[in-house]
Structures are given as structure tokens and as C-alpha cells.
C-alpha angles and dihedrals in degrees: 000000000000139000137175133208122205122192110239099186133278106021096327128114133180114223120202121193122218088253091057103257118138132212131178116230114199128176088200091051093228097121105012148350126296118260094253090051088056089054090056090047090051091051091047093049093047096050094040090054089053095047094050093045093048092048092049091050087051088056093247114153100233116183099170140007125187126181115205109197128196126179146183126212135200116268092226133063121299088047095204123173111269099176134017127181121195116196116189122206106196124188128189149112116298094339113187112228090216090057093048091048090048093050092050091047094048092049092049097044105033119006116035105089093189093052094045092048093051092046091051086053091058102266115141106225122188131181138203136168144197132194111228 
């Protein structure tokens, strides 16, 4: 996996993924999210992918999945994440709460590379879910 970052003036950078997608990164939030926001988006995308895939393999009829992520950061530099909470809102037909709980747990404990990497770095990550 590869990526490149190109300075675009001021505190803006253009990121290009190895697959060719571009994203603006902007500390002033005029043309894109801040770098740490992108980390939260990456975590949310990684764990949401897992949860949906696990539910589909469990023959659950998922129609929507949203991950709402909140975080806390250290007050000193470097302002690393200290706590992250991921709350899933899962919608579907006849979803079994035990299957949703299992999918969230498996993602957190075994499959989500982003979550596991952050936890190993000392970030406390918690999860919850609701079926809408």
C-alpha cells in the first residue's frame, strides 16, 4: 500500500492514495479535514466495513450502518488520541441483537486493523450499538 502527500500552500496538502484517489487535508478546514479527523474517518470506515461484512455473512438483512465516532485527545503536544468511542446505528430487516453485538465485537477484537493499531498505541477504544 502506498500514498503520497503534496504541499498545496499554507497548511493544505493534497493526499493521493495508491489507487489514485485524492483528498485535501487542511489544518484550517477550508478545503478539507484535518489530519486527525482523517484518522477517525479511517477507523470508522475500517470497522464499519467489518461490521457490515460480518452481518451479511451471518445472513442478516442490513439496509444501513452508521458509525458515530467521538474522541478525546491529550492536552499536551503531541495531542494524541486518548479515548475513542464508536457507536454503531444499524438498520435492517429482523436484525438479531446477538448478531449485531457479535459483529461489533469481532471487528473490535480481531478484524479492524485501524482499531487494533490504535489500541496497541495506548488509545482506549470503546464500542456500542443500537438497532434502528
